[in-house]
N, C-alpha and C positions, 0 to 999 in steps of 0.2 A: 282400592284394595292394596295392601302392602305385602310385599314378599321379602322374607328374611333369608339370607343365604346361610350356609353352614348347618351343622347338625343341631337338632332340637333337644333341649333339656327340659324335662317335665318339671313345671313349677318354678323354673329358673332359667332365664335367658342367658345368664353369664356362663361361659365355658368352665368346666372343672379344671382345677390346677393341681397337678400331682406334686407330692412332696419332693424336694430336691434329694438326689442320691449323694450321700457323703462317701467319698473314696478315701480310705485310710492307707497311706503308704505302708508297704510290707517290706521289712528288712530281710536280708538273707537268713538271719537267725530265727525270724518268726515264720518264714515260709516253709521251712523244712526241705527246701529244694537244693541245699548245698551240702557237700560232704566236709566242709571246712569247720565243723563243730563236733567235738567228741573224739573217741578213739579211732585210730586208723593204723593199718599196716601197709607195707609196700616194699618195692625193690627197684633198684636202678642199675644201669650199666653205663660205662663211659670210658674216657681216656684220661690218664694222668700224664703230666708233663711239667717242665719248668722248674725242676728241683735245682737247688744251689748249695749242694753239700761239698764244701771244699775239704779235700783230704790232705792232711799234713802228717809228717812223721817227726817225732821228737825222741832222741835217744843218744846214740853214740856219735852223732854229728849235729851241727847247728840245725834248728828247725827249718824244714822246707816243705813245699807243697808238691804233690804229684799230679794234681788235677782236680776237676769238679765233677761230681756225680749228678746227672740230670734227672734221674729217677722218673722214667716214663714207662708207659705200658697200659694194658687194659686193666680196668678196675670195675668192681661191682659191689653193691651193698644190699643189705636187708635192714629195715628199720620199723620201729614201733613208736607211736606218739599219741599225744592228746592235745586238743586245741580248744580254746575258749573264744567265743565271739562277744564283742562289746560294740553294738551298732555294726558298722562296717569294718571293724578292726579285729584282727586275729592275734592271739597270744598263745604260745604252746611250748611243750617240751618234747624232744625226740631223742630216742636212743638208737644208735646205728652200729652195725658191724660191717667193716670193709675188708676186702681182700682182692686178689687178682695176680697179675704178672708185672706189677710195678717194680722197677729196678734198673740198674745200669752198671757198667764197669768201665774202668779206664786203665791205661798203662802209661807210665812215665817215670823217668829217672831210675830205671831198673826195677820198678815195683809195679804191682797190679793191685787194684782196689775194686771192690764190688759191694753192692747193696741190693737186697731183695726184701720187699715187704711181705711179712708172714700174715699179719692181720692188724687191724686198728679198730678200737672201740671209741665212740664219741658220744657225749651227752651234751645237747645244745639247746639253747633258747631261741625260738622262732618268733618273729613279730612282723606283721604286714597289714595290708589293706586290701579289701575286696572291691573289685571294679565290676559294675554291671551284674552283680550276683554270680558270675560264672568264672571270673579270673581273679586269682590271688597273687599279689606281688609282695615279696617278703625278703627279709634279711635274717641272718642268724649268726650266733657266736656261741662257743662252748669249749669244753675241755675234752682232750683226746689223749688216748694212751695207745701207743703203737709198739709192735714187736717186729724186729728186723733181723735178717741174716747178714752180717757185716764181716768183710774180710779184707786184710791188707797183707801182702806177702811179696817176697823177692829179695834180691841182694843188690845193694847200691851203695851210696855214700854212707848210709847209716849201718851198713853191714847186714847180716841176715835178719829179716823181719818176718814173723809169722803170727799174725793176729787173726783169730777166727772165733767170733762170738755172736751171740744172739741178744743184743741189747734191747731193753724195754724201758721206755721213758714216757713221761707225761708232758703234753704240750697243749696246743689249742687249734681250733678250726674256726674260720670265718667264711662268710659267703653270701650270695644272693640267689634268689630263685623266683620262678613264676609257675603257677599251677592253674590248670583249666579243668572245669568239671565236664564229665561226659554224661552223667546222670546223677541220681540222688546218692549213689555210693561210690562210683568210680571216677577217678580223675587222673590226669597225666601231668607230669612236672618236668622242668629242666632246671639244672642248678650249676652254678660255678662255685667251687670251694677251694680254699687254700688251707693246707694242714702243715703245721710245724710241730715237730715232736721233740723239741728240746735238745739237750746236749749231754752226751754220755762219754766218759773217758774210758778207752779200751787200751789194753796192754798185752804184751807177750812175756814169755819167761825170761827173755833177755833184758827186759826193762824198757823196750821201745813202746811208745804210746801214740795214740791218735785220738781225735775227738770226732765222734759220730754225731752229725747234726742233720738227720734226715728231714726232708720237707718235699712237698710237691703241690702243684695245682691240679685241678681236675674239672672236666665238664661231663655232666651225667644227665641222662634222661631216664624217666621211670614212671611207674604207676602207683597209685594209692587206692586202697579199699577202705571205706569208712563203715563202722558198725556201731 
């Protein structure tokens, strides 16, 4: 008598073989588990620093500098954007509005100068790569328009100077960022940004002039909501 081990199969002694399961890799854009695609809104807070706005006076004396405005302080923004995914790469546009307490003042050579940011609007192009479906690393560049309260006053080698204006000029922003998803709609991000707002010539009634060249760097953290 012969004894066969294993389970019996009626009419067939060979074991049944299941069809192989084919696993298709799912990219973030297919899974729907990432907020890195489509419209989003958000806000950020942070700190501005590292401005290099040299203040000079030209007029009734040879041109001379009275110092450099560092342009630091708290900063915040709100923004709206749209992103496209191509495999694991992201491309997008973002419109932002910045404001806060960014500014500085200096005293030198008998004169005082000050700058305060009133607001700045920027439109930028973002491009980056998604890592492990939850983390986006990106860079950006775009155009920016800023409005500032700018003043130079005093009495020194150039005589009385009284410049008080609110220049508005167009420049650029560039930077880097990283964003991490919390769920299908919410994410957090951190960014480094440098903004340069061009050069504007300012003058007073006596013909004294100075060049406003506001700029600053900033580090910000914020949240985004995708919809």
